[in-house]
C-alpha positions in Angstrom: 75.4 105.3 106.6 76.6 102.9 109.2 76.3 99.1 108.7 76.0 96.2 111.0 76.9 92.6 110.2 76.2 90.2 113.1 74.6 86.8 113.2 73.7 84.4 116.0 72.7 80.8 115.2 71.7 77.9 117.4 71.6 74.5 115.8 73.3 71.1 115.4 76.5 70.3 113.6 75.8 68.7 110.3 79.3 67.1 110.1 82.3 66.6 112.2 84.5 69.7 112.4 87.5 69.8 109.9 90.7 71.2 111.4 93.5 72.4 109.2 96.4 74.9 109.5 97.7 77.7 107.3 101.3 77.9 106.3 101.8 80.3 109.2 100.4 77.6 111.5 97.1 79.3 112.2 94.4 76.8 113.0 91.2 76.8 110.8 88.1 74.8 111.8 85.3 74.4 109.3 81.9 73.0 110.1 78.3 73.1 109.2 75.4 73.9 111.4 71.7 73.3 110.7 68.9 75.5 112.2 65.2 74.7 111.9 61.9 76.5 112.1 58.6 74.8 112.7 55.1 76.3 112.1 51.6 75.3 111.3 50.1 76.0 107.9 46.5 77.1 107.2 45.3 73.5 107.2 46.9 72.8 110.7 49.8 70.7 109.3 53.1 71.0 111.1 55.7 72.3 108.6 59.5 72.6 109.1 62.1 74.6 107.3 65.8 73.7 107.7 68.7 76.1 106.9 72.2 74.7 106.5 75.0 77.2 107.2 78.8 76.8 106.7 81.0 78.2 109.6 84.7 79.0 110.0 86.7 79.5 113.2 90.3 80.6 113.6 93.1 80.2 116.1 93.0 78.5 119.5 89.2 78.6 119.4 89.3 76.5 116.3 91.3 73.8 118.0 89.1 73.9 121.1 85.9 73.6 119.0 87.4 70.7 117.0 88.4 68.9 120.2 85.0 68.9 121.9 82.4 69.0 119.0 81.1 66.3 116.7 78.3 65.8 114.2 74.9 66.2 115.8 76.0 68.1 118.8 74.2 71.4 119.5 76.0 74.7 119.6 75.4 78.5 119.6 77.7 80.5 117.3 78.0 84.2 117.0 79.9 86.0 114.2 79.6 87.9 110.9 78.5 86.9 107.4 81.2 86.7 104.8 80.6 86.2 101.1 83.2 83.8 99.7 83.6 84.2 95.9 85.7 82.2 93.5 85.9 81.0 89.9 85.9 77.3 88.9 88.5 75.8 86.5 85.8 76.2 83.8 85.6 80.0 84.5 82.2 79.9 86.2 81.7 82.3 89.0 80.6 80.8 92.3 79.8 82.3 95.7 78.7 81.1 99.1 77.9 82.8 102.4 79.9 81.6 105.5 79.7 82.7 109.1 83.1 83.8 110.4 82.6 82.8 114.0 83.8 85.1 116.8 82.3 83.4 119.8 80.6 80.0 120.4 78.9 78.2 123.3 78.6 74.5 123.7 75.0 73.4 124.3 73.6 70.2 125.7 75.1 67.8 128.2 78.7 66.6 128.7 80.0 64.5 125.7 79.6 60.9 126.5 81.7 57.9 125.3 79.0 57.2 122.7 79.2 60.7 121.2 75.5 61.5 121.8 76.1 64.2 124.3 74.6 62.1 127.1 76.7 62.1 130.3 78.4 58.8 131.0 79.6 57.9 134.5 83.3 57.5 134.8 84.5 53.9 134.9 86.9 53.7 137.9 86.5 50.1 138.8 85.4 51.1 142.3 82.2 49.8 143.8 79.2 52.1 143.4 77.2 50.6 146.3 76.3 52.3 149.6 79.3 54.2 151.1 81.1 54.2 147.8 79.8 57.4 146.2 81.5 58.6 143.0 81.8 62.2 142.2 79.4 63.4 139.5 80.7 63.7 136.0 82.0 67.2 135.0 79.5 69.7 133.7 79.9 72.2 130.9 80.7 74.8 133.5 83.9 72.9 134.5 85.4 72.8 131.0 88.4 75.2 131.2 87.8 77.6 128.4 
């Protein structure tokens, strides 16, 4: 029987990405993403369920993701689930699911100087009065990757 292992998540980063390199100089970026679901219970109260997922990126994509993303920023990630298993020093077996990310998309506005994702106008020192129009800040479509 054929199997299919694909996952797509949209959420916010729970921590800043952590970039490291293997001995063979391959980039590895680890980050967490939180997704949520809201619904109303039988009494009409709004309820929310949050799911925290660990994600891993490799190669040039890992470096790019690390460069442009930070805690709280929204992202769409697509990849496959991987079960990571290990034993502690005490001999206890541990396991954790991770998403091995194949593709990602940055969501939200351009990253501002305050890190909130809000676009900030460039400070060029030029007057912004009539006749001194500044070009708009770059959009996500202008990021070269």
